[in-house]
MIDOSE-1310 file (N, C-alpha, C; in nm, 2 decimals, decimal comma, always signed):
residues 309
mpqs	+0,50/+0,00/+5,40/+0,61/-0,08/+5,46/+0,64/-0,14/+5,52; +0,76/-0,05/+5,66/+0,79/-0,02/+5,74/+0,68/-0,05/+5,87; +0,59/+0,06/+5,87/+0,48/+0,07/+5,94/+0,42/-0,09/+5,96; +0,39/-0,12/+5,89/+0,27/-0,31/+5,97/+0,41/-0,31/+6,01
pnvf	+0,46/-0,40/+6,06/+0,49/-0,45/+6,21/+0,44/-0,39/+6,26; +0,48/-0,26/+6,29/+0,47/-0,19/+6,42/+0,32/-0,19/+6,46; +0,23/-0,16/+6,37/+0,11/-0,18/+6,41/+0,05/-0,29/+6,46; +0,10/-0,40/+6,40/+0,04/-0,54/+6,38/+0,10/-0,56/+6,59
nehm	+0,24/-0,56/+6,60/+0,32/-0,59/+6,73/+0,21/-0,52/+6,82; +0,24/-0,37/+6,81/+0,14/-0,29/+6,92/+0,00/-0,32/+6,96; -0,10/-0,40/+6,82/-0,20/-0,44/+6,85/-0,22/-0,58/+6,88; -0,12/-0,67/+6,84/-0,11/-0,85/+6,89/-0,11/-0,80/+7,14
tnst	-0,01/-0,68/+7,09/+0,10/-0,66/+7,24/-0,11/-0,61/+7,33; -0,17/-0,58/+7,31/-0,30/-0,47/+7,38/-0,44/-0,56/+7,40; -0,44/-0,69/+7,29/-0,55/-0,78/+7,22/-0,51/-0,91/+7,25; -0,62/-1,00/+7,23/-0,57/-1,15/+7,24/-0,55/-1,14/+7,11
mspg	-0,51/-1,26/+7,04/-0,54/-1,32/+6,93/-0,63/-1,44/+6,87; -0,66/-1,32/+6,76/-0,81/-1,36/+6,72/-0,80/-1,40/+6,59; -0,91/-1,43/+6,51/-0,91/-1,40/+6,34/-0,95/-1,28/+6,31; -1,03/-1,22/+6,39/-1,11/-1,06/+6,36/-1,04/-0,97/+6,40
taaq	-0,95/-1,00/+6,52/-0,85/-0,86/+6,54/-0,77/-0,89/+6,41; -0,69/-0,96/+6,40/-0,56/-1,00/+6,28/-0,64/-0,96/+6,14; -0,73/-0,98/+6,11/-0,78/-0,89/+5,99/-0,84/-0,72/+6,06; -0,82/-0,70/+6,08/-0,86/-0,53/+6,10/-0,72/-0,49/+6,15
slks	-0,64/-0,56/+6,17/-0,53/-0,51/+6,18/-0,39/-0,52/+6,12; -0,45/-0,57/+5,97/-0,35/-0,63/+5,85/-0,45/-0,54/+5,77; -0,58/-0,51/+5,81/-0,66/-0,41/+5,70/-0,65/-0,26/+5,72; -0,60/-0,22/+5,86/-0,50/-0,10/+5,85/-0,42/-0,05/+5,80
pasi	-0,34/-0,06/+5,78/-0,19/-0,03/+5,74/-0,22/+0,00/+5,55; -0,32/-0,09/+5,50/-0,37/-0,16/+5,37/-0,46/-0,02/+5,38; -0,54/+0,04/+5,44/-0,61/+0,14/+5,42/-0,57/+0,28/+5,41; -0,44/+0,30/+5,49/-0,38/+0,39/+5,51/-0,33/+0,44/+5,36
rsrs	-0,23/+0,33/+5,30/-0,14/+0,30/+5,16/-0,23/+0,36/+5,06; -0,39/+0,26/+5,08/-0,50/+0,27/+4,98/-0,55/+0,43/+4,95; -0,56/+0,53/+5,07/-0,61/+0,66/+5,05/-0,45/+0,76/+5,02; -0,30/+0,72/+5,10/-0,21/+0,81/+5,04/-0,23/+0,77/+4,85
vsds	-0,18/+0,69/+4,86/-0,19/+0,62/+4,73/-0,37/+0,72/+4,66; -0,40/+0,68/+4,66/-0,56/+0,74/+4,58/-0,49/+0,90/+4,59; -0,48/+0,97/+4,69/-0,43/+1,11/+4,71/-0,36/+1,18/+4,66; -0,27/+1,10/+4,63/-0,12/+1,13/+4,50/-0,18/+1,15/+4,36
svpq	-0,26/+1,02/+4,34/-0,24/+0,97/+4,18/-0,40/+1,07/+4,13; -0,44/+1,17/+4,21/-0,53/+1,26/+4,16/-0,51/+1,38/+4,09; -0,42/+1,44/+4,02/-0,36/+1,47/+3,95/-0,38/+1,41/+3,82; -0,22/+1,32/+3,85/-0,23/+1,16/+3,79/-0,30/+1,14/+3,69
rdsl	-0,48/+1,11/+3,75/-0,59/+1,05/+3,68/-0,62/+1,17/+3,56; -0,65/+1,26/+3,64/-0,72/+1,40/+3,55/-0,56/+1,39/+3,44; -0,45/+1,43/+3,46/-0,37/+1,40/+3,34/-0,38/+1,33/+3,24; -0,40/+1,14/+3,28/-0,41/+1,11/+3,15/-0,61/+1,07/+3,10
skts	-0,68/+1,03/+3,16/-0,77/+1,12/+3,11/-0,82/+1,25/+2,99; -0,76/+1,37/+3,03/-0,73/+1,47/+2,91/-0,61/+1,43/+2,77; -0,52/+1,32/+2,82/-0,41/+1,33/+2,72/-0,50/+1,17/+2,67; -0,56/+1,11/+2,71/-0,61/+0,97/+2,60/-0,77/+1,03/+2,59
apfn	-0,83/+1,16/+2,58/-0,95/+1,16/+2,49/-0,92/+1,20/+2,40; -0,85/+1,24/+2,26/-0,85/+1,25/+2,16/-0,77/+1,13/+2,07; -0,73/+1,01/+2,16/-0,74/+0,87/+2,09/-0,83/+0,79/+2,14; -0,92/+0,83/+2,22/-1,01/+0,76/+2,18/-1,14/+0,84/+2,04
ksnk	-1,17/+0,95/+2,05/-1,16/+1,06/+1,94/-1,14/+0,97/+1,78; -1,01/+0,90/+1,81/-0,93/+0,88/+1,67/-0,95/+0,75/+1,71; -0,96/+0,65/+1,78/-1,00/+0,49/+1,74/-1,19/+0,48/+1,71; -1,23/+0,58/+1,73/-1,41/+0,61/+1,71/-1,44/+0,61/+1,57
aasq	-1,35/+0,71/+1,52/-1,33/+0,76/+1,41/-1,29/+0,66/+1,26; -1,20/+0,63/+1,37/-1,11/+0,49/+1,30/-1,20/+0,35/+1,27; -1,27/+0,31/+1,35/-1,39/+0,20/+1,36/-1,46/+0,22/+1,29; -1,57/+0,35/+1,30/-1,64/+0,38/+1,14/-1,59/+0,39/+0,99
qgtp	-1,48/+0,42/+0,96/-1,41/+0,40/+0,86/-1,39/+0,26/+0,85; -1,28/+0,21/+0,94/-1,29/-0,01/+0,87/-1,18/+0,01/+0,85; -1,09/-0,11/+0,94/-0,94/-0,07/+0,95/-0,90/-0,17/+0,85; -0,87/-0,22/+0,75/-0,78/-0,30/+0,66/-0,79/-0,44/+0,71
wetl	-0,78/-0,56/+0,61/-0,74/-0,65/+0,66/-0,69/-0,73/+0,52; -0,70/-0,86/+0,63/-0,63/-0,96/+0,48/-0,63/-1,09/+0,56; -0,67/-1,15/+0,44/-0,64/-1,34/+0,43/-0,61/-1,39/+0,40; -0,49/-1,48/+0,49/-0,40/-1,56/+0,38/-0,48/-1,70/+0,41
vvfa	-0,50/-1,80/+0,32/-0,53/-1,96/+0,28/-0,41/-2,05/+0,26; -0,36/-2,11/+0,35/-0,24/-2,21/+0,30/-0,29/-2,38/+0,27; -0,27/-2,39/+0,17/-0,37/-2,56/+0,16/-0,23/-2,67/+0,11; -0,24/-2,85/+0,12/-0,13/-2,91/+0,04/-0,27/-3,02/+0,08
inlk	-0,23/-3,09/-0,06/-0,28/-3,24/-0,03/-0,19/-3,34/-0,14; -0,16/-3,46/-0,07/-0,12/-3,58/-0,07/-0,18/-3,63/-0,06; -0,16/-3,72/-0,20/-0,27/-3,92/-0,18/-0,14/-3,98/-0,26; -0,08/-4,05/-0,23/+0,03/-4,17/-0,24/-0,05/-4,20/-0,36
qlnv	-0,17/-4,26/-0,35/-0,26/-4,38/-0,48/-0,39/-4,41/-0,48; -0,41/-4,44/-0,58/-0,61/-4,42/-0,54/-0,60/-4,53/-0,67; -0,70/-4,65/-0,61/-0,76/-4,72/-0,68/-0,90/-4,69/-0,73; -0,93/-4,66/-0,90/-1,09/-4,71/-0,85/-1,10/-4,83/-0,98
qmnm	-1,21/-4,89/-0,93/-1,27/-5,03/-1,07/-1,42/-5,04/-1,06; -1,45/-5,02/-1,20/-1,57/-5,02/-1,21/-1,62/-5,12/-1,32; -1,77/-5,18/-1,35/-1,84/-5,23/-1,46/-1,91/-5,19/-1,50; -1,85/-5,15/-1,62/-1,93/-5,06/-1,73/-2,05/-5,15/-1,78
snvm	-2,10/-5,26/-1,76/-2,20/-5,40/-1,84/-2,13/-5,34/-1,94; -2,21/-5,44/-2,09/-2,13/-5,40/-2,24/-2,05/-5,30/-2,26; -2,07/-5,24/-2,25/-2,05/-5,04/-2,32/-1,90/-5,04/-2,32; -1,85/-5,04/-2,16/-1,72/-4,98/-2,14/-1,65/-5,15/-2,06
gntt	-1,70/-5,21/-2,04/-1,71/-5,38/-1,93/-1,60/-5,34/-1,81; -1,46/-5,41/-1,78/-1,42/-5,40/-1,66/-1,31/-5,27/-1,68; -1,41/-5,17/-1,62/-1,27/-5,05/-1,64/-1,18/-5,07/-1,43; -1,04/-4,98/-1,51/-0,96/-4,97/-1,40/-0,91/-4,80/-1,41
wtts	-0,93/-4,72/-1,30/-0,87/-4,66/-1,32/-0,78/-4,66/-1,18; -0,62/-4,60/-1,20/-0,49/-4,59/-1,14/-0,44/-4,48/-1,17; -0,41/-4,39/-0,96/-0,32/-4,30/-0,97/-0,24/-4,28/-0,84; -0,16/-4,26/-0,91/-0,03/-4,26/-0,80/+0,04/-4,12/-0,81
glks	+0,11/-4,04/-0,66/+0,19/-3,93/-0,66/+0,11/-3,85/-0,67; -0,04/-3,79/-0,62/-0,11/-3,70/-0,64/-0,06/-3,62/-0,53; +0,00/-3,48/-0,58/-0,02/-3,36/-0,46/-0,06/-3,25/-0,56; -0,10/-3,15/-0,42/-0,11/-2,99/-0,44/-0,12/-2,88/-0,36
qgrl	-0,06/-2,80/-0,37/-0,01/-2,67/-0,27/-0,09/-2,55/-0,33; -0,09/-2,49/-0,25/-0,12/-2,31/-0,31/-0,21/-2,24/-0,21; -0,16/-2,11/-0,24/-0,14/-2,03/-0,13/-0,27/-1,86/-0,16; -0,34/-1,82/-0,11/-0,44/-1,78/-0,11/-0,47/-1,66/-0,01
svgs	-0,45/-1,51/-0,09/-0,44/-1,44/-0,01/-0,57/-1,31/-0,07; -0,63/-1,22/+0,00/-0,67/-1,13/-0,05/-0,69/-1,00/+0,06; -0,73/-0,90/-0,02/-0,71/-0,79/+0,13/-0,80/-0,72/+0,06; -0,83/-0,66/+0,18/-0,92/-0,56/+0,21/-0,95/-0,44/+0,07
nrdr	-0,85/-0,43/+0,05/-0,84/-0,32/-0,05/-0,85/-0,38/-0,22; -0,89/-0,49/-0,21/-0,93/-0,60/-0,32/-0,79/-0,61/-0,40; -0,71/-0,65/-0,25/-0,59/-0,70/-0,34/-0,59/-0,90/-0,34; -0,57/-0,94/-0,45/-0,58/-1,05/-0,44/-0,44/-1,17/-0,54
eism	-0,33/-1,24/-0,48/-0,24/-1,33/-0,48/-0,29/-1,50/-0,41; -0,28/-1,56/-0,59/-0,28/-1,72/-0,61/-0,18/-1,80/-0,58; -0,13/-1,78/-0,59/-0,04/-1,93/-0,64/-0,08/-2,08/-0,63; -0,05/-2,19/-0,73/-0,15/-2,33/-0,67/-0,03/-2,41/-0,82
svgl	-0,01/-2,44/-0,75/+0,02/-2,62/-0,83/+0,02/-2,75/-0,78; +0,05/-2,77/-0,87/-0,05/-2,92/-0,89/+0,09/-3,11/-0,98; +0,10/-3,24/-0,93/+0,14/-3,22/-0,96/+0,15/-3,40/-0,96; +0,17/-3,49/-1,04/+0,05/-3,57/-1,05/+0,14/-3,69/-1,12
grsq	+0,20/-3,77/-1,05/+0,27/-3,92/-1,09/+0,28/-3,99/-1,22; +0,18/-4,09/-1,18/+0,11/-4,14/-1,28/-0,01/-4,14/-1,28; -0,09/-4,15/-1,41/-0,27/-4,17/-1,42/-0,31/-4,26/-1,53; -0,38/-4,37/-1,49/-0,44/-4,47/-1,61/-0,53/-4,53/-1,63
ldsk	-0,55/-4,50/-1,76/-0,73/-4,56/-1,68/-0,72/-4,67/-1,87; -0,79/-4,82/-1,78/-0,76/-4,96/-1,85/-0,88/-4,93/-1,91; -0,96/-5,03/-2,00/-1,12/-5,02/-2,05/-1,06/-5,20/-2,07; -1,16/-5,27/-2,04/-1,14/-5,42/-2,16/-1,32/-5,50/-2,11
ggvv	-1,33/-5,54/-2,24/-1,45/-5,64/-2,27/-1,56/-5,57/-2,25; -1,52/-5,47/-2,36/-1,69/-5,44/-2,38/-1,68/-5,36/-2,54; -1,81/-5,31/-2,55/-1,79/-5,22/-2,71/-1,67/-5,16/-2,69; -1,63/-5,05/-2,61/-1,54/-4,95/-2,62/-1,44/-4,98/-2,53
ggti	-1,31/-4,99/-2,59/-1,18/-5,01/-2,45/-1,06/-4,92/-2,51; -0,97/-4,92/-2,45/-0,87/-4,86/-2,46/-0,82/-4,87/-2,36; -0,64/-4,77/-2,38/-0,54/-4,75/-2,26/-0,53/-4,58/-2,25; -0,53/-4,54/-2,15/-0,49/-4,37/-2,11/-0,39/-4,41/-2,05
dvna	-0,27/-4,37/-2,05/-0,15/-4,32/-1,95/-0,08/-4,24/-1,96; -0,09/-4,12/-1,87/-0,06/-4,01/-1,86/+0,11/-4,03/-1,71; +0,16/-3,92/-1,78/+0,35/-3,98/-1,68/+0,36/-3,79/-1,64; +0,36/-3,80/-1,58/+0,45/-3,68/-1,46/+0,42/-3,58/-1,56
lemv	+0,32/-3,51/-1,53/+0,20/-3,37/-1,52/+0,23/-3,32/-1,41; +0,26/-3,19/-1,47/+0,25/-3,08/-1,34/+0,20/-2,92/-1,39; +0,16/-2,88/-1,33/+0,09/-2,76/-1,32/+0,13/-2,68/-1,19; +0,14/-2,53/-1,29/+0,17/-2,39/-1,18/+0,10/-2,28/-1,25
ahis	+0,00/-2,23/-1,14/-0,02/-2,08/-1,18/-0,05/-1,98/-1,14; -0,07/-1,85/-1,14/-0,06/-1,73/-1,05/-0,18/-1,63/-1,15; -0,22/-1,58/-1,03/-0,32/-1,52/-1,02/-0,24/-1,42/-0,92; -0,24/-1,29/-1,03/-0,21/-1,11/-0,95/-0,29/-1,01/-0,97
ehpn	-0,39/-0,99/-0,88/-0,46/-0,89/-0,96/-0,44/-0,76/-0,81; -0,46/-0,64/-0,85/-0,39/-0,55/-0,72/-0,55/-0,39/-0,77; -0,55/-0,29/-0,68/-0,61/-0,22/-0,73/-0,54/-0,09/-0,82; -0,57/-0,04/-0,87/-0,51/+0,06/-0,99/-0,34/+0,04/-1,08
qqpn	-0,38/-0,15/-1,10/-0,26/-0,16/-1,14/-0,35/-0,34/-1,25; -0,22/-0,33/-1,38/-0,29/-0,41/-1,42/-0,30/-0,53/-1,43; -0,45/-0,63/-1,43/-0,40/-0,79/-1,33/-0,30/-0,85/-1,47; -0,25/-0,98/-1,37/-0,16/-1,08/-1,41/-0,22/-1,18/-1,42
hkiq	-0,22/-1,29/-1,51/-0,21/-1,44/-1,48/-0,11/-1,55/-1,58; -0,06/-1,64/-1,52/+0,00/-1,72/-1,53/-0,06/-1,83/-1,55; +0,03/-1,97/-1,64/-0,01/-2,09/-1,60/+0,09/-2,13/-1,71; +0,17/-2,28/-1,65/+0,26/-2,33/-1,74/+0,20/-2,52/-1,71
itmg	+0,21/-2,60/-1,82/+0,13/-2,69/-1,76/+0,27/-2,76/-1,82; +0,36/-2,86/-1,73/+0,43/-2,97/-1,82/+0,39/-3,11/-1,82; +0,47/-3,17/-1,93/+0,35/-3,29/-1,90/+0,45/-3,39/-1,97; +0,53/-3,53/-1,90/+0,66/-3,60/-1,98/+0,63/-3,68/-2,04
stea	+0,49/-3,77/-2,05/+0,46/-3,85/-2,19/+0,28/-3,87/-2,15; +0,24/-3,88/-2,26/+0,13/-3,93/-2,25/+0,08/-4,05/-2,39; +0,04/-4,15/-2,38/+0,01/-4,28/-2,47/-0,10/-4,36/-2,43; -0,19/-4,34/-2,58/-0,37/-4,34/-2,61/-0,36/-4,44/-2,70
rvdy	-0,47/-4,57/-2,68/-0,50/-4,65/-2,73/-0,64/-4,68/-2,70; -0,73/-4,64/-2,84/-0,89/-4,68/-2,85/-0,93/-4,78/-2,89; -1,04/-4,86/-2,88/-1,06/-5,01/-2,94/-1,23/-4,99/-2,93; -1,25/-5,07/-3,01/-1,41/-5,02/-3,10/-1,42/-5,18/-3,18
mgss	-1,48/-5,22/-3,10/-1,52/-5,38/-3,17/-1,42/-5,50/-3,18; -1,34/-5,48/-3,07/-1,22/-5,52/-3,05/-1,08/-5,51/-3,13; -1,12/-5,39/-3,20/-1,00/-5,35/-3,32/-0,97/-5,21/-3,25; -0,81/-5,18/-3,25/-0,80/-5,07/-3,23/-0,76/-4,95/-3,41
ilmg	-0,91/-4,83/-3,32/-0,90/-4,71/-3,40/-0,84/-4,58/-3,41; -0,78/-4,61/-3,32/-0,67/-4,48/-3,24/-0,54/-4,53/-3,17; -0,44/-4,50/-3,22/-0,37/-4,48/-3,12/-0,23/-4,37/-3,16; -0,18/-4,31/-3,04/-0,15/-4,16/-3,01/-0,04/-4,15/-2,90
ifsn	+0,06/-4,08/-2,93/+0,17/-4,02/-2,81/+0,25/-3,95/-2,83; +0,26/-3,85/-2,71/+0,25/-3,74/-2,70/+0,40/-3,71/-2,58; +0,48/-3,64/-2,61/+0,58/-3,62/-2,51/+0,64/-3,53/-2,49; +0,69/-3,54/-2,39/+0,78/-3,37/-2,33/+0,70/-3,23/-2,37
adlk	+0,65/-3,23/-2,37/+0,48/-3,12/-2,37/+0,51/-3,00/-2,27; +0,52/-2,85/-2,37/+0,53/-2,81/-2,27/+0,46/-2,68/-2,28; +0,37/-2,60/-2,17/+0,25/-2,55/-2,23/+0,29/-2,40/-2,17; +0,31/-2,27/-2,19/+0,32/-2,17/-2,08/+0,20/-2,06/-2,19
lqde	+0,11/-1,99/-2,16/-0,02/-1,88/-2,07/+0,00/-1,75/-2,05; +0,04/-1,66/-2,07/+0,00/-1,56/-1,95/-0,04/-1,38/-2,09; -0,14/-1,40/-1,98/-0,23/-1,28/-2,10/-0,15/-1,14/-1,95; -0,21/-1,04/-2,15/-0,17/-0,85/-2,09/-0,28/-0,77/-2,10
wkvn	-0,33/-0,70/-2,05/-0,45/-0,63/-2,02/-0,42/-0,50/-2,06; -0,47/-0,39/-2,13/-0,42/-0,30/-2,17/-0,56/-0,21/-2,14; -0,67/-0,19/-2,03/-0,75/-0,14/-2,00/-0,75/+0,06/-1,92; -0,85/+0,04/-1,91/-0,86/+0,25/-1,86/-0,84/+0,15/-1,72
lynt	-0,77/+0,22/-1,62/-0,81/+0,17/-1,51/-0,93/+0,28/-1,44; -0,86/+0,44/-1,48/-0,88/+0,57/-1,39/-1,01/+0,60/-1,45; -1,16/+0,57/-1,43/-1,28/+0,63/-1,51/-1,33/+0,74/-1,48; -1,26/+0,87/-1,61/-1,31/+0,98/-1,55/-1,39/+1,00/-1,69
ldss	-1,44/+1,14/-1,63/-1,55/+1,17/-1,69/-1,52/+1,21/-1,86; -1,39/+1,31/-1,89/-1,34/+1,28/-2,03/-1,31/+1,18/-2,09; -1,33/+1,06/-2,06/-1,31/+0,97/-2,17/-1,43/+0,93/-2,26; -1,35/+0,95/-2,41/-1,46/+0,90/-2,54/-1,45/+0,84/-2,53
itdk	-1,54/+0,77/-2,64/-1,59/+0,65/-2,64/-1,46/+0,57/-2,75; -1,36/+0,65/-2,81/-1,27/+0,56/-2,90/-1,21/+0,47/-2,79; -1,16/+0,52/-2,60/-1,04/+0,47/-2,56/-1,10/+0,28/-2,61; -1,01/+0,21/-2,60/-1,07/+0,10/-2,69/-0,94/+0,02/-2,52
seif	-1,01/-0,09/-2,51/-0,92/-0,18/-2,38/-0,85/-0,30/-2,49; -0,78/-0,35/-2,46/-0,68/-0,48/-2,54/-0,68/-0,55/-2,44; -0,73/-0,71/-2,47/-0,61/-0,80/-2,39/-0,54/-0,88/-2,48; -0,40/-0,93/-2,46/-0,40/-1,00/-2,58/-0,35/-1,12/-2,44
vhgd	-0,32/-1,27/-2,54/-0,32/-1,42/-2,42/-0,13/-1,45/-2,52; -0,04/-1,46/-2,46/+0,04/-1,50/-2,51/+0,11/-1,64/-2,53; +0,08/-1,76/-2,61/+0,11/-1,86/-2,55/+0,25/-1,95/-2,64; +0,31/-2,05/-2,56/+0,41/-2,10/-2,61/+0,41/-2,22/-2,58
lkwd	+0,41/-2,29/-2,69/+0,35/-2,46/-2,67/+0,50/-2,51/-2,69; +0,60/-2,64/-2,69/+0,71/-2,72/-2,73/+0,64/-2,83/-2,69; +0,70/-2,95/-2,76/+0,69/-3,09/-2,75/+0,79/-3,10/-2,79; +0,78/-3,28/-2,81/+0,97/-3,37/-2,85/+0,87/-3,45/-2,91
ifqv	+0,79/-3,52/-2,94/+0,77/-3,62/-3,01/+0,53/-3,63/-2,99; +0,52/-3,61/-3,10/+0,39/-3,61/-3,13/+0,31/-3,72/-3,31; +0,27/-3,82/-3,20/+0,24/-3,91/-3,38/+0,14/-3,94/-3,36; +0,07/-3,97/-3,41/-0,13/-4,03/-3,41/-0,11/-4,15/-3,56
misr	-0,19/-4,24/-3,52/-0,25/-4,34/-3,62/-0,40/-4,40/-3,60; -0,43/-4,36/-3,76/-0,55/-4,37/-3,77/-0,60/-4,47/-3,87; -0,75/-4,51/-3,92/-0,72/-4,59/-3,99/-0,88/-4,48/-4,07; -0,92/-4,60/-4,19/-1,03/-4,47/-4,26/-1,17/-4,53/-4,21
sttp	-1,19/-4,61/-4,03/-1,31/-4,60/-4,01/-1,27/-4,54/-3,87; -1,16/-4,47/-3,87/-1,14/-4,40/-3,72/-1,29/-4,30/-3,69; -1,31/-4,22/-3,75/-1,39/-4,06/-3,77/-1,56/-4,10/-3,75; -1,57/-4,21/-3,83/-1,66/-4,23/-3,79/-1,77/-4,35/-3,64
dlik	-1,61/-4,44/-3,63/-1,61/-4,47/-3,48/-1,60/-4,45/-3,42; -1,52/-4,32/-3,38/-1,62/-4,20/-3,27/-1,69/-4,17/-3,23; -1,75/-4,09/-3,37/-1,88/-4,06/-3,34/-1,94/-4,17/-3,33; -2,01/-4,29/-3,38/-2,04/-4,41/-3,27/-1,99/-4,45/-3,11
igmk	-1,86/-4,42/-3,08/-1,83/-4,45/-2,90/-1,92/-4,32/-2,86; -1,91/-4,17/-2,92/-1,97/-4,10/-2,84/-2,08/-4,10/-2,81; -2,21/-4,20/-2,93/-2,30/-4,23/-2,92/-2,39/-4,28/-2,79; -2,27/-4,38/-2,81/-2,25/-4,51/-2,72/-2,20/-4,43/-2,57
lqef	-2,13/-4,40/-2,55/-2,09/-4,26/-2,39/-2,22/-4,25/-2,38; -2,32/-4,15/-2,46/-2,34/-4,09/-2,43/-2,54/-4,13/-2,36; -2,52/-4,23/-2,48/-2,68/-4,31/-2,42/-2,64/-4,39/-2,31; -2,53/-4,47/-2,29/-2,49/-4,53/-2,13/-2,51/-4,48/-2,00
ftqq	-2,47/-4,37/-2,03/-2,48/-4,25/-1,84/-2,57/-4,19/-1,87; -2,68/-4,15/-1,97/-2,79/-4,09/-1,99/-2,86/-4,19/-1,90; -2,83/-4,33/-1,95/-2,88/-4,48/-1,86/-2,90/-4,45/-1,73; -2,79/-4,42/-1,70/-2,78/-4,44/-1,59/-2,79/-4,32/-1,48
fdts	-2,78/-4,18/-1,54/-2,84/-4,10/-1,44/-2,99/-4,11/-1,43; -3,07/-4,16/-1,54/-3,19/-4,15/-1,50/-3,22/-4,30/-1,41; -3,18/-4,38/-1,42/-3,22/-4,49/-1,33/-3,19/-4,48/-1,20; -3,04/-4,40/-1,19/-3,03/-4,28/-1,05/-3,14/-4,25/-1,02
kral	-3,19/-4,14/-1,07/-3,31/-4,06/-0,99/-3,43/-4,10/-1,05; -3,42/-4,25/-1,09/-3,57/-4,33/-1,03/-3,52/-4,40/-0,93; -3,46/-4,42/-0,86/-3,45/-4,46/-0,76/-3,42/-4,40/-0,63; -3,32/-4,31/-0,61/-3,37/-4,10/-0,51/-3,52/-4,10/-0,53
stwg	-3,58/-4,11/-0,62/-3,73/-4,02/-0,59/-3,81/-4,09/-0,53; -3,76/-4,23/-0,52/-3,84/-4,39/-0,43/-3,86/-4,27/-0,27; -3,74/-4,22/-0,20/-3,70/-4,16/-0,12/-3,74/-4,06/-0,07; -3,76/-3,95/-0,18/-3,87/-3,83/-0,11/-3,98/-3,81/-0,21
pvpy	-4,06/-3,68/-0,17/-4,20/-3,66/-0,23/-4,17/-3,62/-0,40; -4,11/-3,56/-0,41/-4,09/-3,58/-0,53/-4,20/-3,69/-0,68; -4,19/-3,72/-0,73/-4,25/-3,85/-0,80/-4,16/-3,82/-0,95; -4,09/-3,88/-1,01/-4,03/-3,97/-1,08/-4,11/-3,96/-1,32
lppk	-4,03/-3,84/-1,35/-4,14/-3,85/-1,47/-4,00/-3,84/-1,55; -4,01/-4,00/-1,63/-3,95/-4,04/-1,72/-3,99/-3,90/-1,83; -3,86/-3,89/-1,92/-3,79/-3,74/-2,03/-3,88/-3,87/-2,17; -4,00/-3,85/-2,18/-3,98/-3,94/-2,28/-3,93/-3,83/-2,44
tmtn	-3,95/-3,66/-2,48/-3,94/-3,64/-2,55/-3,78/-3,60/-2,60; -3,81/-3,65/-2,48/-3,61/-3,62/-2,51/-3,53/-3,74/-2,59; -3,65/-3,87/-2,50/-3,54/-3,98/-2,56/-3,56/-4,01/-2,75; -3,72/-3,93/-2,82/-3,76/-3,97/-2,97/-3,64/-3,76/-3,02
nlek	-3,59/-3,74/-2,90/-3,48/-3,67/-3,02/-3,37/-3,73/-3,01; -3,36/-3,72/-2,90/-3,14/-3,88/-2,87/-3,20/-3,95/-2,97; -3,30/-3,98/-2,99/-3,27/-4,14/-3,12/-3,30/-4,06/-3,29; -3,42/-3,92/-3,28/-3,31/-3,91/-3,41/-3,22/-3,85/-3,45
ssqe	-3,15/-3,78/-3,31/-3,04/-3,70/-3,35/-2,93/-3,75/-3,42; -2,96/-3,86/-3,31/-2,84/-4,03/-3,35/-2,85/-4,13/-3,42; -2,96/-4,10/-3,56/-3,01/-4,19/-3,69/-2,89/-4,09/-3,74; -2,93/-3,89/-3,73/-2,89/-3,81/-3,87/-2,77/-3,86/-3,84
qmld	-2,68/-3,85/-3,73/-2,56/-3,91/-3,72/-2,47/-4,04/-3,75; -2,58/-4,02/-3,73/-2,51/-4,25/-3,81/-2,49/-4,21/-3,97; -2,62/-4,20/-3,96/-2,63/-4,17/-4,17/-2,49/-4,01/-4,18; -2,51/-3,91/-4,13/-2,39/-3,90/-4,19/-2,23/-3,94/-4,17
aahh	-2,22/-3,99/-4,08/-2,13/-4,11/-4,03/-2,12/-4,23/-4,16; -2,23/-4,24/-4,22/-2,20/-4,36/-4,34/-2,17/-4,31/-4,49; -2,18/-4,13/-4,50/-2,18/-4,12/-4,60/-2,01/-4,00/-4,61; -1,95/-4,01/-4,47/-1,84/-3,92/-4,43/-1,84/-3,81/-4,52
rhwp	-1,97/-3,74/-4,44/-2,02/-3,58/-4,43/-1,99/-3,49/-4,27; -1,96/-3,52/-4,27/-1,93/-3,50/-4,07/-1,74/-3,37/-4,12; -1,69/-3,36/-4,21/-1,59/-3,29/-4,22/-1,64/-3,13/-4,31; -1,75/-3,12/-4,36/-1,78/-3,03/-4,46/-1,83/-2,85/-4,34
gvlk	-1,84/-3,00/-4,24/-1,97/-2,85/-4,11/-1,77/-2,83/-4,05; -1,74/-2,91/-3,99/-1,63/-2,85/-3,93/-1,54/-2,74/-3,98; -1,47/-2,78/-4,16/-1,46/-2,63/-4,25/-1,54/-2,48/-4,26; -1,63/-2,54/-4,19/-1,73/-2,44/-4,25/-1,72/-2,35/-4,12
vvsg	-1,70/-2,39/-3,98/-1,70/-2,32/-3,84/-1,53/-2,26/-3,84; -1,43/-2,37/-3,90/-1,28/-2,25/-3,91/-1,30/-2,18/-3,98; -1,39/-2,19/-4,11/-1,36/-2,11/-4,22/-1,41/-1,91/-4,18; -1,47/-2,00/-4,09/-1,58/-1,85/-4,08/-1,53/-1,77/-3,93
sksr	-1,45/-1,84/-3,88/-1,33/-1,80/-3,78/-1,30/-1,72/-3,81; -1,21/-1,57/-3,77/-1,10/-1,45/-3,74/-1,05/-1,41/-3,62; -0,86/-1,43/-3,63/-0,84/-1,41/-3,51/-0,70/-1,33/-3,58; -0,66/-1,25/-3,49/-0,56/-1,22/-3,52/-0,38/-1,24/-3,47
m	-0,28/-1,22/-3,54/-0,22/-1,31/-3,49/-0,07/-1,22/-3,45
């Protein structure tokens, strides 16, 4: 660095000022310095290459085995208000669904060694479904609904799953042919579910067939008020409502499928056999509902079930 001005001045005094000569004068000290630096760095370069050899080998081995990784996904949803209005012909008439204060957030963590951590919460301020002017009508109103879920799964550890549902109040009224057949209220409900796993995590050759794996589900349900009011015709009317809704949605799905088939090459084939089976089953259910003989089937299923408390 101290020699570069002297060389530049000597060259300027011996020659005229031109871009070519100036470039030559500037390049000469740089070439000198590059030679001196390159000569002095030869042993250092050899030492660095010698010391970096084992690191390169270890990196190649690690890349062949695969480096561990972890993925984290965080999401949040906030819906202030949602209004849906539908005209469901003469089955349910004018139907309105109003939802407000819907919030959700969650966290998902997945690792390369099969680690899973999932946490999610859902909150609902109010949701109301109202139907008027049809054969089937009524109102369902849900207030202050919250749900929290957590899933934890790690290798060589028993999995753990938890869920908790809290509900402020739920009111429902079901109408059929202009008369109320069912009214109920369910308030301050709290449901907690948690599982317990007792599974052999290590698959050894000495394990016998007598080794058992047990999974328990612990539940806790609490509520403040639970009231239901029904009439003598509630059960057969509910069966009729189910049949009406099934027929309406099947017809709407069939009509939509017919409309969409005009846009594509697939021809539309109406389900003739399904309608006959539905008519037969509906007639049998109507006859069964008329004679109030639907409860023996339910009691038969309940009596045949086994539970260990």
